[in-house]
C-alpha positions as CSV (number, residue, x, y, z in Angstrom):
1,M,78.2,34.3,182.7
2,A,81.5,32.0,183.0
3,I,81.2,31.3,179.1
4,F,81.5,34.9,178.1
5,E,83.9,35.7,180.5
6,S,86.1,32.9,179.0
7,V,85.3,34.1,175.3
8,G,86.1,37.6,176.5
9,R,89.3,36.6,177.9
10,L,90.4,34.3,175.2
11,G,89.2,37.2,172.6
12,S,91.5,40.0,174.6
13,T,94.3,37.2,174.9
14,L,94.3,37.0,170.9
15,V,94.2,40.4,170.4
16,D,97.1,40.7,172.6
17,M,99.0,38.3,170.8
18,V,98.1,39.7,167.1
19,H,99.5,43.1,169.0
20,T,102.5,41.5,170.0
21,R,103.1,39.7,166.6
22,L,102.4,42.7,164.7
23,E,104.9,44.9,166.8
24,L,107.6,42.1,165.9
25,A,106.9,42.0,162.4
26,A,107.3,45.6,162.3
27,V,110.7,45.7,164.3
28,E,112.0,42.9,161.7
29,V,110.9,44.8,158.7
30,E,112.8,47.7,160.1
31,E,115.8,46.0,160.9
32,E,115.6,44.6,157.2
33,S,115.4,47.5,155.6
34,Q,118.4,49.0,157.5
35,R,120.6,46.0,157.0
36,M,119.4,46.6,153.1
37,L,120.6,50.0,153.2
38,G,124.0,49.2,155.0
39,Y,124.7,46.5,152.4
40,L,123.8,49.1,149.5
41,L,125.8,51.9,150.8
42,F,128.7,50.0,151.5
43,A,128.6,47.8,148.0
44,L,128.4,51.3,146.4
45,L,131.1,52.5,148.0
46,A,133.3,49.5,147.6
47,L,132.1,49.4,144.0
48,I,133.5,53.4,143.4
49,L,136.7,52.7,145.3
50,F,137.3,49.3,143.5
51,G,136.4,51.0,140.1
52,V,139.0,54.0,140.6
53,A,141.6,51.8,141.5
54,C,141.1,49.3,138.6
55,L,141.1,52.2,136.1
56,L,144.3,53.8,137.5
57,L,146.0,50.0,137.3
58,A,144.7,49.7,134.1
59,F,145.9,52.8,132.4
60,L,149.4,52.1,134.4
61,V,149.9,48.6,132.6
62,I,148.5,49.7,129.3
63,V,151.4,52.9,129.7
64,L,154.2,50.3,130.9
65,F,153.3,48.0,127.8
66,W,152.8,50.6,125.4
67,D,155.4,50.2,122.9
68,T,155.8,46.6,123.3
69,H,152.4,44.6,124.0
70,R,149.9,47.0,124.3
71,I,146.9,44.8,122.6
72,A,148.2,41.8,125.0
73,A,147.9,44.1,128.0
74,V,144.4,45.2,127.4
75,S,143.4,41.9,126.7
76,G,144.6,40.8,129.9
77,L,143.5,43.5,131.9
78,A,140.0,43.0,130.5
79,A,139.7,39.3,131.0
80,L,141.3,39.8,134.5
81,F,138.4,42.3,135.5
82,G,135.8,40.0,133.6
83,V,137.2,37.2,136.2
84,A,137.0,39.4,138.8
85,G,133.2,41.0,138.6
86,A,132.5,37.2,138.1
87,I,133.8,36.2,141.8
88,V,132.6,39.3,143.1
89,A,128.9,38.6,141.9
90,M,129.2,35.5,143.1
91,K,129.8,36.5,146.8
92,V,127.2,39.2,146.3
93,K,124.5,36.3,145.4
94,A,126.1,33.9,148.3
95,G,125.5,36.7,150.7
96,F,121.7,37.3,149.7
97,D,121.1,33.5,149.8
98,S,122.6,33.2,153.3
99,K,120.6,36.2,154.7
100,P,117.8,35.1,157.2
101,R,113.9,34.8,155.6
102,L,112.1,38.2,155.7
103,L,109.6,38.2,159.1
104,Q,111.1,34.4,159.9
105,N,110.8,35.3,163.9
106,T,107.4,36.3,163.5
107,I,106.2,33.6,161.4
108,E,107.7,31.2,164.3
109,E,105.8,33.3,166.9
110,L,102.7,32.7,165.3
111,R,103.1,29.1,164.6
112,K,103.6,28.7,168.2
113,D,100.4,30.8,168.8
114,I,98.3,28.5,166.7
115,A,99.7,25.3,168.4
116,Y,99.2,26.6,171.5
117,A,95.7,27.7,170.6
118,R,95.0,24.5,169.0
119,S,96.3,22.5,172.4
120,A,94.2,24.9,174.5
121,R,90.9,24.2,172.2
122,D,91.7,20.5,172.6
123,M,91.8,20.6,176.1
124,D,88.6,22.4,176.7
125,E,86.8,19.8,174.6
């Protein structure tokens, strides 16, 4: 009887551990999706505002230099916007590279559970 009780308790503990880990995974996925939605919305807003500002600035510069250096003004603005776009793209890439891995905490907890189960098994033997 003691063996069946031990197996039953072990099974119950394993089910509880898996349930807890799945809840943690669900929370992490939800947090990540909310974080990504926030990034997307702010990036879209920044893109729209920056685009309007750049367009108005470009028109202003072209109007100011229309009579003298209009081709140089258009070329210079194109180069400036190209460099600015490259810098923003590098910043976005750096932000994605520095974000935590999806389900990182869940994976760490599962590793701890596996190590605990192995140590418990080794003690029983």
